[in-house]
C-alpha positions in Angstrom: 109.1 -55.9 57.8 107.7 -59.0 59.6 105.0 -61.3 58.2 101.7 -60.2 59.8 99.1 -62.7 61.1 96.7 -61.9 58.3 99.1 -63.0 55.6 99.1 -66.5 54.2 101.8 -68.9 55.3 104.7 -69.6 53.0 104.4 -72.5 50.7 106.8 -74.7 48.8 109.3 -75.1 51.7 111.2 -78.4 51.8 110.9 -80.7 54.8 114.6 -81.6 54.6 117.4 -79.6 56.1 120.7 -80.0 54.3 124.1 -79.7 55.9 126.6 -77.1 54.6 128.9 -78.3 51.8 132.6 -78.2 52.3 132.9 -75.2 49.9 130.6 -72.9 51.8 132.5 -70.0 53.5 131.6 -70.1 57.2 134.2 -67.5 58.3 133.2 -64.5 60.4 133.1 -61.3 58.5 133.4 -58.3 60.9 130.7 -55.6 60.6 131.9 -52.5 58.8 130.6 -49.1 58.3 128.8 -50.1 55.2 125.2 -49.2 56.2 123.2 -47.4 53.6 121.5 -44.1 54.6 118.1 -45.9 54.6 119.4 -48.6 57.0 120.9 -45.9 59.3 117.6 -44.1 59.3 115.7 -47.3 60.1 118.0 -48.0 63.0 117.7 -44.4 64.3 113.9 -44.6 64.1 113.6 -47.8 66.2 111.3 -47.4 69.2 112.4 -48.2 72.7 112.8 -51.9 73.4 113.0 -52.8 69.7 115.8 -54.0 67.5 116.4 -54.5 63.8 117.9 -57.5 61.9 119.5 -56.6 58.5 120.1 -59.5 56.1 123.6 -58.9 54.8 124.0 -61.9 52.6 121.9 -64.9 51.4 119.0 -65.1 49.1 117.1 -62.3 50.9 120.0 -59.9 51.2 118.8 -56.4 52.0 115.7 -57.5 53.9 115.0 -55.9 57.3 113.2 -57.5 60.3 111.8 -55.5 63.2 112.2 -57.3 66.5 109.5 -55.8 68.7 107.9 -58.8 70.5 109.1 -60.9 73.4 109.7 -64.0 71.2 110.5 -64.0 67.5 110.9 -67.4 65.7 113.4 -67.9 62.9 113.3 -70.8 60.5 112.1 -72.6 57.4 108.7 -73.3 58.9 106.0 -71.4 56.9 104.7 -69.9 60.2 108.1 -68.6 61.4 108.1 -64.9 62.2 111.3 -64.7 60.1 111.0 -67.2 57.3 114.1 -68.3 55.4 113.1 -70.6 52.6 116.4 -72.4 52.2 117.5 -76.0 52.9 120.4 -74.8 55.1 117.9 -73.5 57.6 116.0 -75.8 60.0 112.3 -75.6 60.1 112.5 -74.3 63.7 116.1 -73.0 63.7 116.2 -70.3 66.5 114.3 -68.0 68.7 115.2 -64.5 69.6 113.8 -63.5 73.0 113.5 -60.1 74.5 113.7 -59.4 78.2 113.3 -55.7 78.9 115.6 -54.1 76.3 118.0 -57.1 76.1 117.8 -59.6 73.3 119.1 -63.2 73.3 119.2 -65.8 70.5 118.5 -69.5 71.4 119.3 -72.2 68.9 116.4 -74.8 68.6 118.7 -77.8 68.1 119.2 -76.8 64.4 121.2 -79.1 62.1 123.6 -76.4 60.9 123.7 -74.4 64.1 123.3 -70.7 65.0 126.4 -68.5 65.0 127.1 -65.2 66.7 130.2 -63.3 65.6 131.6 -66.4 64.0 131.1 -68.8 67.0 128.5 -71.5 67.1 126.2 -70.9 70.1 123.4 -72.7 71.9 122.4 -69.4 73.5 123.9 -65.9 73.3 123.1 -62.4 74.4 123.0 -60.1 71.3 125.0 -56.9 71.3 124.6 -54.0 69.0 126.2 -54.7 65.6 126.5 -58.5 66.3 126.7 -60.7 63.2 124.3 -63.7 63.2 124.4 -66.6 60.8 121.4 -68.9 60.3 122.1 -71.4 57.5 123.6 -69.4 54.6 122.1 -66.1 55.8 124.3 -63.5 57.4 122.5 -60.8 59.4 123.5 -57.9 61.6 121.6 -57.0 64.8 121.0 -53.4 65.9 119.3 -52.2 69.1 117.3 -49.0 69.4 119.4 -46.0 70.1 117.0 -45.3 73.0 118.3 -48.5 74.7 122.0 -48.0 74.2 124.0 -46.9 77.2 125.4 -43.3 77.3 128.3 -42.7 74.9 131.7 -42.9 76.5 134.9 -41.1 75.7 136.3 -37.6 75.8 
């Protein structure tokens, strides 16, 4: 899922971040019930105080990233925990921080910004099912079922 410390850093990444073109669709796409059985099983198997990011679109669509540390870096830098090798992603684009079982994303002054549910944010608490956008990558965030509040309703 995540790049381990024993793996070689990524190479070939550009030093220049490009801004979005006028033809790139930046609209918010609401999350639907389109999870595969494998993705649902991965979410159900999450340990306490963990979360999962699913890449929904972009060059690495289908990738999954386990969030199980207090700080996870996202960017085009070869040593980022979540490495997106694309010029629309800044080298140090964002950090995802965990406090207890709560997660927050913090933009690191990226050129193209960090979006949560279609809105550009400097910092935002992440809720279960939230859509994130980093460069041209769209992701969904899921918390461990063990950290969700009790179900409500009749």
